[in-house]
C-alpha angles and dihedrals in degrees: 000000000000121000093239096053091044088069095052109114126214088256093054089049092054092046093050093051090050095237103109111151093014129104115258143171121248107246121210115248094241089060093051091054136234116329099029131098121214115245087248089068093231117178109216109212135190130189129216108198105016105181125093108344092010089060092051091047091057092043093052092050089048089063084084108085089219093065122099116180106217106160137037131189133186134150089218120061090196092060092044097051098096094046093047089051096045096044097036094160092062121097114245127219138171098203115058090205090063091046094051091047095049101033096055095150097065117117101206145006134213114208121201104157127126116297096258092062100046099091100044092047095044093048090050090054096044091049087060093050096257122147112238135217108182130181123244137302090048092219144354096238133041092234091054091054091055092046092051092049091053092043093057089062095040093054096033097231132150114245141187135177118220099246093119094185087075088075095046129107095241097071091046091052089051090051090051093049092050095046087050088057097240093145099023117223117350114241104168137021127196119196124177145169137187091223145137097088088169128068117288132162092039136123121254109263115272114263107279125142112246121188116250112233110251091234094057126079096209094188092056091045090054091049109149094006124097114273116264130164114262116269128193122256097022095102132090102011118355095073087088092082096057123082093219090066114008141043099222129234090320094057093042101049110017093078086062099038106033093042096080092055094040091055098037093050096037092233122185133184116337119236099211142016137190134175148192124197139204116255131232130202125237109188104306095337128091123206138164097256142298111288095232093054134063113248121268091241137355146184115211127185121200122193116214121192127231113279130193104323095337123104125237114272144187122237118200124203120194127180140167091060098306111140132197125248112285112253110249091233092057115089120245092249098037116108122247114222108325092321107260093036138029156117131253120189115192118199139180091262105027150332137259134185142184142181133248114317089017092284123159101012114199139179117231126261087045095223087072089072091068091067105032114115114170117164119243108253100160121074117247126226106233093169091059134235098295102045088043086064094045092051092046092049091050091049091053139242114332092353096111134020126254120201096224106020116158093269085065102028094045098061091038091054092046091054094048092048089054084075090059088052088061094044093051093043087057090074098043104122139186131198116244109179107300093342136078121230127200108209094172094064125093094013135107116241110224112214133208099199097187092056097031094233139132104226103195104040113036096186089072092063092074085076094054090080125008125211114254121228114268110276096029 
């Protein structure tokens, strides 16, 4: 859907066709050809990855009366079954490349595949001028996030990442409180989650041939990842704990949990990161974790520089059930965040917190909330995160705002994935005689955000961009 044609009104369409003032039949967009919108202003939508979250993404977008779902793609027929049944008029594919090649009249694409496929699928859609809604985390690698942010501008498409809390009222209330000076200048942020709820810190299953389900195209599922034989219980969910495919608890939840602080405090690229990880036992020996798998728990600290009139600050991320110190002003029986997850922002004058997605923001001590009365200065998003993207895409590039377009989601994702650089560097090892040394442990990685480079430990830079499997 070209920018020029997006601005054509119904009246312009009638005039162009030379039938102004006459009766006419509304013609579907796919009949008119690429670059034209039907007078009914239909938004033709396709989905890549349409089981589970992918199904709900499509369903939420379809709450807009303008949306017509015309194409579905999934490498696993079992996962796609419900979508194929409910949108029976849509064409179904297993390979997203075939879908994008044949369905050249679609306007937008939702992408809800495993993390390691987000970038390549999003870029393929954007290159064809399709608007893109992609699940969190935006990408698997830092370099991919930068490339996608730049591509959105290059191809002039409307984008949104699937961290729906970015469109919620909670984060806007926190912004208004902070701008009103209720907590002063933020100096420290604590973010935490009780995830993972999938296996992490484990060894890849021993080599044993498992039968690939007939409904699953295993090679397409692997996509950009290195080839490995199929193993049971990896699909559809447990891939999150393996570096080849997922980004661990940090990648899964931080886009929901860090986002309120990132937006409220106007954070940019961090300048340093360090990490500690939970240990696992293998026989009599303890070690950090298996290199192929994300750690069972971690504590990551990101340093953010001073910006505008705000001081520098530290942001702590904790997962695997680790929780931050309880603020002194919070009662012993009062819940932090939403319990298993949350955000605490400490300032020079006070403290505030919220739960996942920025829900239920509160000042601490909690009795302060009874008297707070800060005017709403930031527009709310009553239509919700998904329909906001649909409406913005139909309006055209840069015509309407999205809460988590790639200009926002890209830097947020890059900052989050800095934590994974530290985690993966933790297990970099070198041989010294008969012993192994781990030079990446117990150090702080110094980060040049503009150039996407660790400046004091070059071995970490191998994780800024991974190599794709031959053919991808």
